[in-house]
C-alpha positions in Angstrom: 84.8 115.5 71.5 86.7 116.9 74.4 86.8 120.3 72.8 83.0 120.4 72.8 82.8 120.1 76.6 81.4 123.1 78.2 83.8 125.2 80.4 83.1 125.7 84.0 81.0 128.7 85.0 80.7 130.2 88.4 77.5 128.2 89.1 78.4 124.9 87.4 81.3 122.5 87.1 83.0 122.1 83.8 82.0 119.5 81.2 82.7 115.9 81.8 83.0 112.9 79.4 83.6 109.2 79.8 85.1 107.0 77.0 85.3 103.2 77.1 88.6 102.0 75.5 90.6 98.8 75.3 93.5 98.5 77.7 96.1 98.9 74.8 95.2 102.6 74.5 96.6 103.1 78.0 100.2 102.1 77.1 100.8 101.8 73.4 103.3 104.2 72.0 103.4 106.2 68.8 100.4 108.4 68.0 98.4 107.0 71.0 101.3 108.0 73.3 101.3 111.5 71.9 97.6 111.9 72.3 97.8 110.7 76.0 100.6 113.1 76.6 98.6 116.1 75.2 95.5 115.2 77.2 97.5 115.0 80.4 99.5 118.1 79.7 96.3 120.0 79.0 95.0 118.6 82.3 91.9 117.0 80.8 92.2 113.4 82.0 90.6 113.0 85.4 90.3 109.3 86.1 91.3 105.9 84.6 89.1 103.0 85.7 90.2 99.4 84.8 87.3 97.1 84.1 87.0 93.3 84.3 87.4 91.1 81.3 84.4 89.6 79.5 82.3 92.5 80.6 81.1 93.5 77.1 79.2 91.2 74.8 81.2 89.8 71.9 84.7 90.4 73.4 86.7 88.9 76.2 89.2 91.7 76.5 89.3 93.9 79.6 88.4 97.5 79.0 89.0 100.8 80.7 86.9 104.0 81.2 88.7 107.3 80.7 87.0 110.1 82.5 87.7 113.6 81.2 86.9 116.9 82.9 87.3 120.4 81.7 88.8 123.0 84.0 90.2 120.6 86.7 91.5 122.3 89.8 94.5 120.0 90.3 96.9 118.1 88.0 96.3 114.6 89.4 94.8 111.5 87.7 93.0 108.9 89.8 93.6 105.3 88.8 91.0 102.7 89.9 91.6 99.0 89.4 88.1 97.5 89.3 89.3 94.5 87.3 88.4 92.1 90.1 85.1 93.8 90.9 82.5 91.6 89.1 80.1 88.8 89.4 81.3 85.9 87.3 79.2 84.6 84.5 79.5 81.7 82.0 80.0 83.9 78.9 79.9 87.4 80.3 80.9 89.0 83.6 78.7 91.6 85.3 79.2 94.6 87.5 76.9 94.3 90.5 75.4 97.4 92.2 77.9 97.0 95.1 80.8 96.8 92.5 79.6 100.0 90.9 79.0 101.7 94.3 82.6 100.9 95.3 84.0 102.6 92.1 81.8 105.6 92.6 82.7 106.0 96.3 86.4 105.8 95.4 86.0 108.3 92.6 84.2 110.7 94.9 86.7 110.4 97.7 89.6 110.8 95.2 92.1 109.1 97.5 94.5 106.3 97.1 93.2 102.9 98.4 95.6 100.1 99.0 95.6 97.6 96.1 92.6 99.3 94.5 93.2 103.0 93.7 96.0 105.5 93.4 96.0 109.3 93.0 99.0 110.0 90.7 100.5 113.4 90.2 101.4 114.9 86.8 105.1 114.4 87.6 104.6 110.7 88.3 102.8 110.2 85.0 105.4 112.2 83.1 108.1 110.1 84.7 106.3 107.0 83.3 106.4 108.6 79.8 102.6 109.2 80.0 102.0 105.4 80.2 98.6 105.0 81.9 98.8 101.2 82.4 97.0 100.8 85.7 99.5 98.3 87.3 102.2 101.0 87.1 100.2 103.0 89.6 98.0 100.5 91.6 100.1 97.8 93.2 97.9 94.7 93.5 100.7 92.3 94.2 99.9 89.8 97.1 102.9 88.3 98.9 102.7 84.6 99.2 102.7 83.1 102.7 106.0 82.1 104.0 106.6 78.3 103.9 108.0 76.6 106.9 110.5 74.2 105.3 111.2 72.3 108.5 107.4 71.6 108.9 107.1 70.5 105.3 110.1 68.2 105.7 108.7 66.7 108.9 105.3 66.2 107.2 107.0 64.5 104.3 108.9 62.1 106.6 105.7 61.3 108.4 103.9 60.6 105.2 106.8 58.5 104.0 106.7 56.4 107.2 102.9 56.0 106.9 103.3 54.8 103.3 105.9 52.2 104.3 103.6 51.0 107.0 100.7 50.7 104.6 102.8 48.9 102.0 103.9 46.4 104.7 100.3 45.9 105.7 99.2 45.4 102.1 102.1 42.9 101.5 100.8 40.9 104.5 97.3 40.8 103.1 98.5 39.8 99.7 100.6 37.0 101.3 97.5 35.7 103.1 95.6 35.6 99.8 98.4 33.6 98.2 100.0 36.4 96.2 103.6 37.5 96.3 105.1 34.2 97.5 
């Protein structure tokens, strides 16, 4: 299919193509790895867009869109992690107009966006053995808030004292009612 894309002319951009694939295609080795390597070495892969799970009817697996472009002017690949960009549904998730607009704006800008997109060089991808798994390039890790152990300990002691007070009060009520004598 890629071979049938029209080359760029002086008046038009080269051919483009998008393919929806399961995430496994991005990182499995063997023949898929060799195909990925060739596509990248021939500078045909333009963008990898990670999609949310449960987006397509009949399957819950997340998918990705691979965008190919003939006669690219640079050797970079844009990775966009749109896996959290959706409207939740009971059986199927949906991409809203604003979700789609965010992906398109990021694609057009072709820049790294913290925790959302990363513009990787050929050398970076080669260093990762042509593995296109989006988390290798887009860091979505959120640090947990630091826990103040002294405050937690103080709150625990306060709750323990309150519990003892309530147990003493309850024992008094039970005694008045004739229980626990």
